C-alpha positions in Angstrom: -6.4 0.0 -158.8 -5.4 2.0 -155.7 -3.7 0.0 -152.9 -4.5 1.1 -149.4 -2.8 0.1 -146.2 -5.0 -1.6 -143.6 -4.5 -0.7 -140.0 -4.0 -3.8 -137.8 -4.7 -3.8 -134.1 -1.6 -5.4 -132.4 -3.8 -7.1 -129.8 -5.9 -8.7 -132.4 -2.9 -10.0 -134.3 -1.2 -11.4 -131.2 -4.4 -13.2 -130.2 -4.9 -14.6 -133.7 -1.5 -16.3 -133.8 -1.9 -17.9 -130.4 -3.3 -21.4 -130.0 -6.6 -21.7 -128.2 -4.8 -23.0 -125.1 -2.4 -20.0 -125.1 -5.3 -17.6 -125.5 -7.0 -19.1 -122.5 -3.7 -18.9 -120.5 -3.4 -15.2 -121.5 -7.0 -14.5 -120.5 -6.5 -16.2 -117.1 -3.3 -14.1 -116.5 -5.3 -10.9 -117.2 -8.1 -12.1 -114.9 -5.7 -12.8 -112.1 -4.2 -9.3 -112.4 -7.7 -7.7 -112.6 -8.9 -9.5 -109.4 -5.7 -9.4 -107.3 -7.0 -6.4 -105.3 -10.4 -7.9 -104.7 -11.7 -9.8 -101.7 -11.3 -13.0 -103.7 -8.4 -15.1 -102.7 -5.9 -16.5 -105.1 -7.2 -19.9 -104.2 -10.7 -18.9 -105.3 -9.3 -17.6 -108.6 -7.2 -20.7 -109.1 -10.2 -23.0 -108.5 -12.2 -21.0 -111.0 -9.4 -21.4 -113.5 -9.3 -25.1 -113.0 -13.1 -25.4 -113.4 -13.0 -23.5 -116.7 -10.1 -25.5 -118.0 -11.8 -28.8 -117.1 -14.9 -27.6 -119.0 -12.8 -26.4 -122.0 -10.4 -29.3 -122.2 -11.9 -32.1 -120.2 -13.0 -35.4 -121.6 -16.1 -35.3 -123.7 -18.5 -38.2 -123.6 
């Protein structure tokens, strides 16, 4: 049986070893950089981040 090397995308590997919370933090950091030159204020972005975090990690019930 022939063994072949599998190509691994570094971004996929990095994301797979992070916890869900760390992945969310990384996504928010990328979003902040992507929108830093937009008309949105940092306060708008921070408020959106808080809203998403509350939905993702808030109390269920």
